[in-house]
N, C-alpha and C positions, 0 to 999 in steps of 0.2 A: 287195817290202817297199812297194813302189809302190803297189801295190794295196791295201795294208792300209790307208794313209793315209784313204783317203775313207770309208772303213767305220768307223775309231774317230771320225772326225769326225761323221759323222750318227747315229753312238750318244750321241755327247754332245748334240748338239742336239735330237733326239728326247727324251732323258732331260732335259733343261732345260727343253723345254718342256711336258712330260707331269707335272713335278712340280707345279706349281701348281695342274693339272687336277685331281689326286688328292682335294681336297677337298670337291671336288662333283662325282664322279665316279658316273655314271649309268649306263655300258657301255662294257667295252672289246672290240674284236672281230677279227673278219678281214676282208678285202675281196677283190673279185675282179675285174676290168674289163679292157677297153681301153682303148689313148688311139690319139688319130691323130697324127700327124707327130711324134714317131716313131712308127710302126705297132708297137705293142708289147702284149702279151698285158700285164696287171698283177695282180698282186698283192702283200699289203700287212699291215700293223695300224693299228688305230685306237684315240682315247679320244674317248668322248663326254662332255664335262663339261657343268655348267651353272652356271657363277661366280656369275652376275647373276640368278637367278630362272629360272622356267619358258619364258621365251619366247626367251633368247639360249644358244644352245651353243657350247661352244669346243670344237673338234676337232682336235688334233692326230694326224700321223699317217704314216707312211713306206709308199713303193711302190717296189717293182720291178717294171722291163718287162724284157719279153725278145723279141725279133725285130729290126727294124732294126737297133736298138743297143743296147744293155746301159743301162737306166737305172736310178738310185737317187735318189730323191727325196722329203726332208723337207716337210711342207706342214703349216700353219696354217692352219686354215679357222676364220671365224664365222661363225653358222649363225641366223638370226632366223626363229621358229617362228611360223607364221601361224595364228590361230586359226579353227577351224573348227568345225559342227557334227557333225563325220565323224568316225569315228574316225581317219581318213587324217590325218596329218600333216605338210600341205606347207612346204618351209623354203625362204629364199633366203639368198644371202649370197656373202662374196668371202674370200679365201686369199692368202697366200702359200707360195711354193717356192724351192727351191733345189737343182733335179737336177743329178746328175753323171751325165754320156753317158761310155761307153766305145765307139769306133768303131773303124773298121780303121786310121784314119791317128791313133789316139791317145785320148785323155781330155780333159775338160773339166767346171768347175761351171760353171753358167749360174744365172739370177736371172729368176723371172717371178711371175706372180699368176694369179688365174682368180675370174671370176663363177662361182657356184655355185646351182644350184635342184636341190630332190630332195623326196621324198616317202617317210613314216617309215610302212610298209606295218603294224604291229604293233609294239611297246616291242622286239622281235627281230631287224628286219631295214627296210633302208630302198634305193631306188632313189637314184643320183645323177647328175647331167650338170655337166659344168664345162667352160667355154669358157675357155680359156689363154689370157693377156697375158705379153706379152714373152717371154721364152724358155722358156716352160711348151709340155708338148703343145698342139695347136691344140684339141682336145677327149679327154677322159674320161667315159666311163660305166662306174659302178662299182656293184654289187652290194654291201652291208653285211649283215654278220650280227653282232646287239650278245650280250653274255651280260648 
């Protein structure tokens, strides 16, 4: 029973963050990657929405991490897409995260943020790096697939 509560809370938080994004939804998809401190393999889901025009993306996501500890992290990022003359669409941004960690001595919720940088290779793929602030993982490197 104790483990069901975090999953239920995460589902509610992710749903609440994703519902406003549905109006400008430009892509939902999977993500896969790696985090440092804790050293975890990551899989997850994300929505990529454009609520305020072509330059600003709102990206709620949910990461599941497996490795040093088990991690479940709801995230909410904002990306500013830089204008370029190429087909690559680089972006910068920031976000917040509320990771739940399950380790040998117990489990706990924490709070942190991240500075984000990435590039959309095409409309269906992106690579992203996140530098963690607070109690978020120090680094995340993620490959994103949109539909």
